[in-house]
Phi, psi and omega in degrees: 000126174279129178296139005266001179066216179284125184256138175242129173271127182246104181136153184238013183272194185292320182292318176299319181294317179296317180292323177298322178298319177296316181297323184294342178284336187237350181246139181295317178217160171222158168262152183215115176269123171231145186291324190254126178295324181294324176293320179297314181296320178292320177303312180298325184285316187263345177082014175206163176297121185287348185245334185224140178047055189291348178276351184271115183270147180230148169275092188291346178292344181257010182241131175257100182275152171196145173263003178261105186296328179289323176298316180295317179298321180297323188271346184256161173259329182231129179258124175256105182276124182215038175261158178299142184302324180297337182253005184302309183295324180300329179277302190288336179288355172278350182287122177244342178286157181284115179245012186300333180264002181281163171265152183230134170235120180252127174250016181281125183258067181188169175260151181292114181301148180075329179268329182056040175230163180291155181300318181297320179292321179297316182294326177291316182287319186281323188238002178070023179286150183269135176299334178294338181256018183245141174230159173235148176242134174218184189270207017276111181208137166259141180304321183299319182284326174299315181294329178280001179063034172279157182300124184221149178235116175260149174251130177252118180251139178189158176291332179256110178297327180297317179289323177299317178295320180296318179288324178303323179295337180283339184245357182285146173207187180304319184251358179247117184245160181226138176245137183260137180219156175254002186270071185298307183297317181299319179296317181294316180292319180297325180295331176282313185297322183297332176289323177297314182289332176293325175297315178299317179297319178295321178299315179297320177298315180295329178278354181059046179276350172099161183290328180300312181292322180297318178298322178295318179299312184293322179293327175285327181296320182292327176288323176295318176301315181300317181298314184291312184297322178293323180295318183273338181214076185288110177196160179295137174200155176257107187294343178275001175297158187299327184290341177257287183295315182300316180293323176298314183297312184294327181282327181285330189252336192282146175289345177279348186283112180292329178290319174300315182294323176298312178297323180298321177297319178295318178297332179277355176117357176295145168289161179300317180298316181294321179295319178297319181291329182285335183291132176277336177234166186285128172270093188294337178297335177299313180284323181297328180301313180292319180300311181294321179299318179294318179296319184291346175299333178278323188266332177066034178287142177290110186223071184296328180290313176304315182297322180293317179295318178299317181297328178285312187285324187239343183258355179075011179288130176303140184303318182299318180293316181295319181290321176299320178292328179293330184306325183287349184253356180272138183227000000 
């Protein structure tokens, strides 16, 4: 079997839909796991995802849908995970078939809740999958712009450059480009952290603290990210590369950023609970904040922005008080 072989998209949200659209340009068929049978039936009927990115049309005759995750795992060679991190375990822990020999591509931008480990590490420990057969996908990309076929650059990270290049060919198009990296752990941690910092940026936006302060926050955030990622995964990397700084910028500033929008509601005076209820999609930075804070209890990295966001989301600190306190730590 030539890698990646038969590919299965696992997840039914906007990111899964955007990535499936890219794959359909270069793959004859794909398998697609979605949790709900009613969504699958409607998808087949209308020719697009009925809940997310509804303007994106698909040739459904080339898609093998199923709500049975084990059936999909049996039929595919490569699993592309693209569900929100808070629901990741609820999906993959249903897998009973042997997937140890499968290839894995994770587009999940989060840490496994309660476990506080990376998705790739969880899949290796839980299912015996090999890190040599794992890749990660990150931005800077919003699903909405990928789906609109705007110029986008994805980063494919993996221990095997050959496999990363092979998968990159599956998603490349005129406007979709791919960059290859070997920094798997760094990419996964950065994808979590940029959501945390996007919440902070949204809070500042909602409080109308201005662009000057926001620029100061983001410039400090990238240095904070660098300190943490180096502590947990010490290896050479350029933090100004697009997969780190670029992804942080697009998530902190874009109107498509659900984490920014979640933070903006808090900055405008919403309670954390009310903001979570108002969100139509998952703000993964809410969960990522606690995961990173718990991990950092071991490493003790200086992370004043993370601490301020944590104090707001989990400590009940008023946003205005936490942001005022943060001002003394920005340089």
